[in-house]
N, C-alpha and C positions, 0 to 999 in steps of 0.2 A: 570507148574511151577507156584507157588504162587507169585503173584506180589501185593505190596502194593499201595493203592490208597490214596494220600495225598491232603490236603487242598492246593489248588493252590495259588500263588502269582500273581494277575492280575493286579497290578499297583505298581508303585514305592513307594507309601505312604502307601500301605496297609500291615499291620502287623497281623491282625487277620480276621476271616471270621465266618459268623454264617450260619451253615447248617440248611437251612429252611425245605427241603423236600427231601427224597430219592424218586427217580423215579423208582428205582429197589429194589426188596426185595431178601433177602437171597435164594439162590437156583435158581434165574432167570439167564437165558442165556444173556450174554453180547457180543456185537460186537463192534469192533472199530468204534467210532463215536456215539455210543449210549450215550444218556443223562443218567448219573448215578444220579446225585442229583443237587439240586438248592442251591446257597449260596446268602447271603446278605452281600454286604459291605456297607461302608457309602455313597456309591453313587448309587448303582443299585442292582437289583435282577438278578443273572446270572445263566446260565446253565453250568455244567461242564461235558464235554464228556470224555468217556473212550478211552484211548490209547491202550488198550489191549483187547484180545478176551478171552472168557472163561465164568466161572460162579461165579456170586457174592457169595463168601464163607462166609463172615463175615461183620457185619457192627460194626466198633468200635466207631463210634461218632453218638450219637442218634440225632434225629431232634430237632432243637430249641438250640443245644449246640454252644457256641462261643469258638473257639479254635484258637491258633497261626497257622500261615501259616506253610506248610510243616508237619503239624500233620497228622500221618496216621488215615484215617477215615474208611477204609474198605480195603478188600483184594478180588482179582479176580484171579481165578486159574481153575484147572480141578477139577470136582466132586470128592470127597472123599480124596483130598490131605490135609495134615496136615496144619493148619494154625498156624503160629507162635504166642506165647504169646506176647502181647504188654502191656506195663504199661498203666494205666488208662490215658486218655489225660488230659493234663493242661487246664481246663476250664478258660475261661477268663470273668470276670463280664462284662455284658453290661453296657455302660455309663449310669448314673443316668438320669432318664426321668426329663424333666422340671416339675415344680410343677403343679398339676391339681387342678382345682377349687373344691369347695366343692361339694360332691356328696349328692344327696337326701337320700341315705340310708347308714347304716353303715355295713362294711364288717369286719369280724373277721379273725385274723391271728396271729401267734406267733409275739411277740414284736421284731422287728429287733434288732440284736446285744445282745439279752439277752442269757446268758449262761444257760445250762440244769441245772446245780446246782449252787445256789447262796448263797453267804456268807454274814454276816452281814457288814456294813461300818466299817472300821478300828476305834477302839476305842470304838465301840458301845457295851453296856452292854451285855454280853453273847456272844460276838463275837466268842471267842475261843471255847465255849461249842457248839455253832451252827456249827463252822467249823468241829469239830471232830463228829458231830452227823451222824447217818447213812443217806446214800443218800435219802431214802424214806421220811425223815423228812422235805425237802425242795424241792420244784419242781416249774417249771414254768407252767403256765397254757397252755393247748393245744389249747385254743383260746384267743386272747387278742387284743389289740387295734392296728388298722392300723394307717398310718399317713393321715393327711390332709383330714378327713372325718367328715361330718357334725354331730355334737352331740357327738363325742368321741374325746379324748385327741389326739393331734398331736403326731406324732411319737417321735418328738424331746422332748416332755414333759412326755413321759412315764418314770416312776421312773427308775432309774439305777438297783435298787433292788426291783423286784415285787415278792412277795410270796403268794402262794396259796395252800392250803391242797389238796391232791389228791381227796377227797371226795368232797370238794367245786368245784374243777375243773370239776369234773365228773358231778355234778348237773348243772353247768353252761353250759357244752357241750350238755347235754341232753335236757336242756331248750332253747337251740339256743340263748343264750344271751351273751354279752360281759361282762366279770367280772372286766375289769380294773376301771370303775368308783366306784366299791364298796370299802367302807371304811373298812378295816379290824380291827377286834377286837382281834385277836390271838396274840401270843407272837411276838414282834418287828413288829406289823401291818400286821400279816399274815391274809389272808382272809380264814376263816373257813366256814363249811357248814351253820351254822346258820346265817352268814353274807349274803350269797347268798339268803337263804330263806327270810330273812328280806327284802332284796332288791327287790326280786320278789314281795313280798306282797306290797311294798311301791310303785312300780311302776304299780300296777294293772295287773300284768302278768296273774293272774289266771282269770281275767274277759276278757281277749282277747278271741276272737272266731277264732281260727285258725284250719284249717282242718289237719288231720294227714299227708297227702301227702305234704302239704305245709310246715309243721314243718320238715319233713325228708329233704325236698330240701333246705330249709334255713339252717339247720345243715350241710348238705353236702357242701353247697356253702359258708359257713361261713357268713351268713347273720344274723345280730342281729334282731330278731323279734320284739323287743321292738321299733325299728325304723320304723316299717311297719303300725303301727295304733294305735289308741287311745282306751283304754278300754271303753269309753263311746260312741264310734261310733258303729252303728248297723252293719256295713258292716264287714263280716268275712275276715280273711286274707286267700286267697286262693292260689292255686298253680300257677295261672296266675299272681297274684300279686307278688309273690316271683320271678317268672321268669322275670318279667318287672323290679324289683329291681336289678337282677343280670345283665341285660344288661345296667343298668345305673352306673355301677361300673367303676371306672377309669381303663383304660387299658395302659400298657407301650406303649410308641411310639416305632416304629420299628428303626432300626439303622439309616436308611436312613432319616426318619423324624427327629429323633435327630440331624443328622449331618445338614439338612436343617435349623432346628430351631437355632442351634449353630452358624452356619456360617452367616445367614442373620441377626440375632440379633447383632452378632459382627459387621457386615458390617454397619447396620444402626445405631448403637449407637457409632461407632468410626469414621465414615466417614460423613463429613457435606454434605449431599445431598442438591441439589436444582434441581428445575424442570421447563422445559419450553416445551410448546406444539405448533406444527405447523400444519395446515390442508393442506393436499395435494389433489390436483384435479387429481383423477385417471380416469376421463372419457375418455380421449383420449387414455390412456394406456390400458383400459379395452377393447377399440375398437381394438387396436393392438393385444392384446391376443387372441380375437376372430378370427382375421385374421390368426395369427399364428397357432392356433388350426385347422383352416380349412386346413392348409396346412401341418398338421401332427406334428407340434411342440407345445407340451402342457406344457407350463410354467405356474407356480403359481405366485401369487402375491409376495409370499416370495422370490422367486428366483430374481425378479427385486429388492427387497428391499436389499437382500444380495449383489447383484452386486453394487448398488447405494452406500451402506454403505461401502464396500470395497473400492471403489474409492474414497469416501470422507475421509476415514481415512488415505490415502496416502497423501492427501491434508492437513490435520489437524493431524500430527503425535502426538501432545500433547494429543489428545483424545485416541491415541492408546498406551498410556504409564500408569504408575502407580507411586503411591508415598506412602511413609510411614510416611510423614510430615517431613522428615529430608533430604531425597534425592528422586531424580527422576529416574525411569528406563525406558529408551526408548526402545520400541520394533521394530526390524527391520522387523518382519514378521506381517502379518495381519491374525490372526487366529480367525475366528467368532465362537463364541458359539451361538447355537440355541437351545432355551428353547423347551423342549418337555414334555407335561404333561402325565403322566401315573397314573394308578390307585393307585400305591403305593407311588407315589411322582413326583417331578419334575426332570428330568435329562436335562444335557446340553451337547449334543455332540458337538464336535469342528471340523470345517471346516478349515483345515490348508492351509496357503499360499492363502487365498481367493482372495487376489488382483491379483494373476497371473492367476486365472482361468477364462475361458470363461464363458458366460451365460450358455450355455449348459453343461459344466463341473461342474459349480456350482450346476445346477438342478440335475445332476446325484448323485453328492457327498452328497447333502442335502437328497435326496429321500433314498439312501442307508442307511444313518445315522439313518433318522428317523425309517426307517423300522427295522433297528436292535435294535433301542430303545424300540419299541413297541414290539418286539420279545423277549426282555430281553437279547440280545445277545451282547451288548456294553461291551468293556472292560473299565476299569478304565482310561487307557491311552488315550482312545477316548473321555474321558470327562475331560481332564485336558490340560492345556496350552492355554486356550482361552485369547485373548486380548481385546475383546469387545463382548457384548452378545446383542442378539436380541430376544425379547419376543414378539411374535405375537399372539394376541387372536382375530384376524379378524374374525375368523370362529363362534365366540361366540356372535355375535350381541352386541359388546360393543363399547359405544361411545367414551370413554376416560378412561384410567387408568395409574397409575404410577408403576414402578418397583424398586426393591432394587438392587443396584449395587452388581454384583458378586465380591466376595472377590478376590483380585488380580487384579482388572480392575479399571478404573477411570470413566467409564460411561456405560450405558445400554439404549437401545432403547425400549420402549413400543409402539407396533403398535396396533391400535384399528381397529374396522370393517369399511368397505367402505360402507357408507350410502348415499342414494339418498336425497339430500338437496337443498332447494332454495337459490340461491346466486345471487349477482349482477355481471353481466359480460357484458362489453361493454354499460353500462348504462341501461341494461334490467335485469329483474329477470328471471332467468332460472333455471331448475332442473340439477344439477351436481352431479357426484359421489364424495364424500369427505372422506377422511381417515385421522384421527389425529394421529399424532406420538408425544410421550412425551418423552423427552431425561432427564434422571436422570444423574447429574454430580457430581463428587467430587470437591467440591469448594477449596479444598486445591491446586489443580493443575490446574483447569479449570474455567476461569473466564465466567461471564454471557454473554459478547459479543462473546467470543470465542464458547461457546455453541450454541448461537443463529446462529452464521455464519455456524457452522457444520451442524446444523439441517435444515437450509435453503439450503445448498449444496445438502443434500439428497433429499430434496423437489424438488429442481431445476432439478435434474437429473431424478427423477420419471416422472416429467412433460414434460421433452425434449423428444419428440417422435422420433426425428431424431437420437438421440443417440442410442435408442433401435433398431431402423431399421438397424443400423450399426452393433451392437453387436449381434443381433438375427440372 
C-alpha cells in the first residue's frame, strides 16, 4: 500500500520546514524508525523517521525546498505500486537574509524582480509600439547586477526597466562580465552590441591575461572577470584566483542563523540590558566533585550551577518573570534554558521544573538534552518555554563574557572558565580557583540591587559546601 510521507509539525510555532537532505533515495528499502530525511526549522536541524515499512517510491520535494507543514514530500510502498499524482508543492520563500557587507568581487545574476519582457515606462515615447513589438525585440540579460557587491550597483538601484539586445547579452555572457554598468545607446537606452564592445575596450578587457579554464569557471559561476584584476598587472587571472573569488561570495544564512540574528537583535535593541559580574571561589566545590567522582557520582560544574540558579530563582521570582514594558508576567515554574553550541548554531534545550529536581535528576536531564541537541534530535517543544537561561563557556578558557537575554525572559547568566588565580584569603596571598559569572538583566523589571543580590545568592550557594553535601 502506498503511503504518503509528509513534512511534520514539530513545534507549536512551526508552520514551514526546509528539507535539507534526503537520507534515502528512490528504490531504497525503508524500515520503521529509519531516518528518511533531515529538515531545518528556525530552531534546529532535525532528523525525520519513517513510520512505515516498504520502499521509497518517489521524492516529491527536492533538497533545499522550504514547504508548509503537512506537505507530501514523498511516498513509501511496495515496489512497482502506482504512485498517485500530486500537485507541485507550494514552496515558501526563505526569510530575507540580513544585509551582507561588501564582497571583494562581483557576482553576476539576473536582476531580482525583473520580468522576462519589459515595456517602456508609461507615457514614454514609443511605449505603445514597444509593447506591441515581437518578444525578441526586448529581453533581459542572462547576467546582471547582484545586490550589495563591491563595484556594482546595489540591487535596489538596478533600473526598473533594463534593456539589452540578445547579441549584446550574448557577448557579455561570453566575456564573463556584468553588463549593467554599461550605458546603452540604442532605442530607449537599450544596450546594443557596440556598447558592450566599447565598454570592454574602455576597461582594458582585451589586455587582461586570463586562462581559458579560469574564464569558463568565471562564466559558469557568474563572476565578473573585470573585478579580478587590473590590465596593467602582470599576474594572470588563473583558475585558482577565480575559485578564491567564488569562496568569498556572500552566502545566504540558514533559517536557524536568520532566526538567531532576528531574535537576538530584537532582544538587544528593545530590552535595556545591564550587566554585573561576581567571582565565585570554586576551590572547595572542586574538591567535593573529586570526592564524589571517586564514589562513582560524576557531576559537572554545570550541574551545580543549574541547581544553585534554580534555588535562587525561587528566592527571587522577579528574575523568573518577564515584561513587555506595560505588564509583568510571573512564572510559577522554573524552566531553565541551557545554551548548547552546535556547528550550525546555538540551541537552548529547556529543563522543566528545575527547582523540583534533585541534583542527580538535574544531571541526568541536562545530559540527555545535551546529547539530543548534539545528535540533532531535539524537538522544537524541547527548546521552548524557558524562563531563565544559562550560557556556560567554562570549557573554552574564557575569563569573562556577557550574553544577550533570550527573548521572553528577563535575565541570562554567562558562566566563564574556572581559573587558578592569586587572591587574598585570611590576610595571605593564596592560589584559588575562581569562576566569574556575569548576569545580564532587563532593567525594565530588574533593578541593580536586585540583580546583585540574585547573583550573590548563586555565588553563596556554590561556595557553601555543606549545602552540596546534603544535596549530593
